[in-house]
Each structure stands twice: as structure tokens, then as C-alpha cells.
C-alpha positions in Angstrom: -157.1 65.4 -82.0 -157.4 68.3 -79.4 -154.2 69.5 -77.1 -155.2 66.4 -74.8 -155.5 63.3 -77.4 -152.0 64.6 -78.5 -150.4 64.3 -75.6 -152.2 61.0 -75.2 -151.3 59.6 -78.5 -147.6 61.0 -77.8 -147.4 58.8 -74.6 -148.4 56.0 -75.7 -146.1 56.0 -78.7 -143.1 56.2 -76.3 -145.0 53.0 -73.8 -145.1 51.3 -77.0 -142.0 51.8 -78.3 -140.4 50.9 -74.2 -142.6 47.9 -74.6 -141.1 47.1 -78.3 -137.4 47.6 -77.7 -136.5 46.0 -74.6 -136.6 43.4 -72.4 -137.6 43.8 -69.2 -139.7 46.2 -68.2 -141.4 47.6 -64.8 -143.8 50.9 -64.2 -142.3 53.2 -61.2 -145.5 54.0 -59.1 -145.1 56.9 -56.7 -148.5 56.7 -56.0 -148.8 60.8 -57.1 -151.2 61.6 -60.0 -148.5 61.5 -62.4 -147.6 58.1 -62.0 -151.0 57.3 -61.4 -152.3 59.1 -65.6 -149.0 57.2 -66.4 -150.4 54.1 -65.0 -153.6 55.2 -66.7 -151.8 55.6 -70.4 -150.2 52.4 -70.2 -153.4 50.7 -69.9 -154.5 52.3 -73.1 -151.3 51.3 -74.5 -152.1 48.1 -73.9 -155.7 47.3 -74.3 -157.0 47.4 -70.7 -154.2 46.0 -68.6 -150.0 47.1 -68.1 -147.5 44.2 -69.7 -145.0 44.8 -67.5 -144.4 45.0 -62.9 -146.0 47.9 -62.0 -142.7 48.9 -59.0 -143.3 50.6 -55.9 -139.9 51.7 -53.5 -141.3 52.1 -50.6 -140.1 53.8 -47.9 -142.2 52.9 -45.4 -143.2 56.9 -44.6 -145.6 57.6 -47.3 -149.3 59.0 -46.3 -151.4 56.7 -45.4 -153.9 57.4 -47.9 -151.6 57.1 -50.0 -151.4 53.1 -48.3 -154.8 53.0 -49.1 -154.9 53.9 -52.6 -152.1 51.6 -53.2 -153.8 48.6 -52.6 -157.1 49.3 -53.7 -156.4 49.8 -57.3 -153.2 47.8 -57.6 -156.2 45.2 -57.3 -158.6 47.1 -59.5 -156.2 48.3 -62.1 -155.6 44.3 -62.2 -151.5 45.1 -61.9 -148.1 43.0 -61.7 -147.5 45.3 -58.2 -144.1 44.5 -56.4 -143.1 46.5 -53.5 -139.8 46.5 -53.1 -138.2 48.2 -49.4 -136.1 50.9 -48.7 -132.8 50.4 -46.7 -132.3 52.5 -43.7 -130.9 56.1 -43.6 -127.4 54.9 -41.7 -126.5 53.7 -45.3 -127.0 56.8 -46.9 -124.6 59.9 -47.6 -124.2 61.5 -44.2 -122.4 64.4 -46.0 -126.2 65.4 -47.7 -129.0 67.4 -46.1 -132.1 65.8 -44.2 -134.6 65.4 -46.4 -132.2 65.0 -49.2 -130.7 62.1 -47.7 -134.1 60.5 -46.1 -134.9 61.1 -50.2 -132.3 59.1 -51.0 -133.0 55.9 -49.2 -135.5 55.9 -53.0 -132.2 55.2 -55.0 -130.5 53.3 -53.0 -133.3 51.1 -52.3 -134.2 51.3 -56.3 -130.5 49.8 -57.2 -131.5 46.9 -54.4 -134.6 46.6 -56.6 -132.6 46.5 -60.3 -130.2 44.1 -59.5 -133.1 41.7 -57.5 -135.5 41.7 -60.7 -132.5 42.7 -64.2 -134.8 45.0 -65.2 -133.3 47.0 -68.2 -135.9 49.5 -68.5 -137.8 52.3 -66.0 -140.3 53.5 -66.7 -140.6 57.0 -64.6 -143.5 60.2 -64.1 -141.2 63.5 -64.0 -142.3 65.7 -66.0 -139.8 68.7 -67.5 -142.3 71.5 -65.9 -141.9 69.8 -62.6 -138.2 70.9 -61.4 -135.1 72.4 -63.1 -132.7 69.0 -63.3 -135.7 68.1 -65.2 -135.6 70.1 -67.8 -132.6 68.3 -68.8 -133.7 64.6 -69.5 -134.8 62.8 -72.6 -137.6 60.9 -73.3 -135.3 57.8 -73.5 -132.7 57.9 -70.6 -129.1 55.8 -70.6 -127.9 55.4 -66.6 -124.6 53.9 -65.4 -123.9 50.5 -64.0 -124.7 52.1 -60.9 -128.0 54.5 -61.9 -126.3 57.5 -61.8 -126.5 60.6 -64.8 -124.3 62.3 -66.9 -126.9 64.9 -67.9 -123.7 65.9 -69.7 -123.9 62.8 -72.2 -127.3 62.5 -73.2 -128.3 61.1 -77.0 -129.6 63.2 -79.0 -133.7 62.6 -79.7 -135.1 64.5 -83.2 -138.3 63.8 -84.7 -139.0 61.1 -82.3 -135.6 58.9 -82.6 -134.5 57.4 -79.6 -131.5 55.5 -78.6 -133.4 52.7 -76.2 -130.1 50.6 -76.4 -128.9 50.6 -72.3 -125.5 49.9 -71.4 -124.3 46.7 -71.4 -124.9 45.5 -67.0 -126.4 48.8 -67.1 -130.9 50.2 -67.8 -132.6 53.4 -69.5 -134.9 55.3 -67.7 -138.1 56.1 -69.7 -140.3 58.9 -69.6 -143.7 59.3 -71.3 -145.4 62.2 -69.9 -142.1 64.4 -69.7 -143.9 66.9 -72.2 -146.6 67.4 -69.7 -147.2 69.6 -67.9 -148.8 69.8 -64.1 -152.1 71.5 -65.2 -151.8 68.9 -68.5 -152.3 66.5 -64.9 -154.9 67.9 -64.1 -157.0 68.4 -67.5 -156.8 65.3 -67.9 -157.3 63.2 -65.4 -160.9 64.6 -65.1 -161.4 64.2 -68.4 -160.4 60.0 -68.3 -162.4 60.1 -64.4 -158.9 59.0 -63.1 -158.8 58.4 -58.9 -157.2 60.4 -56.9 -155.2 60.6 -53.6 -158.4 62.6 -51.7 -155.2 64.9 -49.7 -154.8 66.8 -53.2 -157.7 68.1 -52.6 -158.4 71.0 -50.1 -159.1 70.9 -46.0 -158.4 73.2 -43.6 -157.6 75.7 -46.3 -154.8 73.9 -47.5 -153.9 70.8 -49.4 -151.0 69.1 -51.4 -150.3 69.8 -54.9 -147.7 67.1 -54.9 -146.4 64.2 -52.1 -143.8 62.0 -51.3 -143.1 61.2 -47.5 -145.0 62.0 -44.9 -141.9 63.9 -42.5 -140.2 66.2 -45.7 -143.5 66.8 -47.8 -146.0 69.6 -46.2 -149.2 71.1 -47.7 -149.4 74.2 -48.8 -152.4 76.9 -48.6 -155.4 76.8 -51.6 -159.2 76.8 -51.4 -159.1 73.9 -54.4 -161.6 71.1 -53.0 -162.3 69.8 -56.6 -159.8 69.4 -60.0 -162.2 72.2 -61.9 -161.3 74.6 -59.1 -157.8 73.2 -59.0 -156.9 73.9 -62.8 -158.2 77.9 -62.0 -155.7 77.5 -59.0 -152.7 77.2 -61.3 -153.7 79.5 -63.5 -153.2 82.4 -61.3 -150.4 81.0 -58.7 -146.7 81.4 -58.9 -145.9 79.1 -55.7 -143.9 76.1 -57.9 -145.2 72.9 -57.7 -142.8 71.4 -54.9 -143.2 74.5 -53.1 -143.9 71.2 -50.4 -141.2 69.5 -50.5 -138.4 69.9 -47.9 -135.8 68.8 -51.2 -136.3 71.7 -52.7 -135.4 74.4 -50.2 -131.9 73.0 -49.4 -128.8 73.7 -50.6 -128.6 74.5 -54.2 -126.9 71.7 -54.8 -128.6 69.1 -53.3 -131.6 68.0 -55.6 -128.7 67.5 -58.3 -126.5 65.7 -55.8 -129.6 63.0 -55.9 -130.7 63.1 -59.8 -127.3 62.5 -60.9 -126.8 59.4 -58.5 -129.9 57.9 -59.5 -132.5 59.5 -57.8 -136.3 60.2 -59.9 
């Protein structure tokens, strides 16, 4: 097995463990490169079809290309797609900085979706190399009754033994690609020929490395017009993956406040 085979096998194992041990799962589909790889892995894990809903918590502010991708591949991949709206910004903590407050709408929308559908497990496509607070995550991560995350109280995960018992009335977050890197995602996307959103490729000397809401996400300078060029660029850049996310340039604790409250 090569490196990508090993990553794939571990992720498929995690997905199957979650499916076997939790009663009601959903896969959070943000429409970006990471969650698209996650859906691809789930289809491999379960013989061509994802056996749980793909949940898109929709802010209504994604790029048009993202909505077109969702509508097309939700059908082509035969997903049980559930689209749940986010509440207005007035319902979000007013003490948060502007971009963090906008992003926090997803947390509130996710809480409403959990109450509506009663999921006890949410599969999310976060990676440890993506952002400092995400580096502290577990593969099977327990959440509180309000979706909150206690970074100081997480179960050990030795030798792939996971705690798959959510607290009563709460849920688990499952992270099948936590051990992947940005370069791994792109190398696997190329190998598997996974469809991508064109925004990830250069246009007028810029491209998006991370996709979020159109009003708080911006492109970075790049000449990469295909995945091979993206991989070459990543090998030599010191620009962080989330450099185009306004949220990451606000107050030092803004992202951690969001994650503790239940943000992805």
C-alpha cells in the first residue's frame, strides 16, 4: 500500500466504525474539496452509495459555483441530501467580530438541524493541519448538549480504539480525514478523478484554497491551473491554507470561541 492507500483505508475504517456503532448519522457536506473527498470515501466504504444523509447547513451566501456543484453531484452521487437553513445574524452573539459572527450562523443552523433530525453522530471533514484549534481534535469527538466542545476533556484514542458513545442527549463529531493534509486531499482527488469546483483553479492570477461564504472568503495569488500545479505550489508556499478566510484574521480567540460553541 502506498501513502494514499493507507490514508484511504484508515478513513474507510473510521466511517464503518461510526456507521456500526451510532444509531443516526449524517455527513456534513460543505461542498468544498475536503467534504467531497469524504463523500467519495463514504461511497467506497459502503459499496457505491452513502447510507446516511448528506447535510448541508446553508447560510445562503455560498458562491454560485458551489450551489451548482451541490445540485449536480447531489443527484449524480445519489445522495440523500438535506439542506437546512441558518438563522439570521441577529440571533448570533453580538460580541463576536464581524466575520466570526457571520460564520457562527452555521453553528446555530447546525443546532437547529440536530434538534429537527435527532442525529447522534455528525461526520465532518476537518483536518489537523488546517487550523491550530482543529489540531487538538479527536477522531470521535464528544459534544455537549448544546453542541459545545470541551478541549480539556477528550477521550484518549490509542491503537484506533474510539469512544463511540455520545453523552445522553448529545452527539459525536466523527472526523475521518483528520490525519490527512491539504496536499493529501489534492493528490487523492487527482488519483480518484474526483470532481472539483472551478474556483480552486487560477483565474486572473488568483484562486481559492479554502471555500466558505462569498462575503468572507477571498482568493489568494496563484498561477495553478490544474491539480499538478496546485501540488507544486503547495510544496513551495508558506501561505496558510486559510489565508483567504476573513475569520482567521480577526481577534486571536475568535475561531476558538466559535469551535468551543460548536463550530466545525
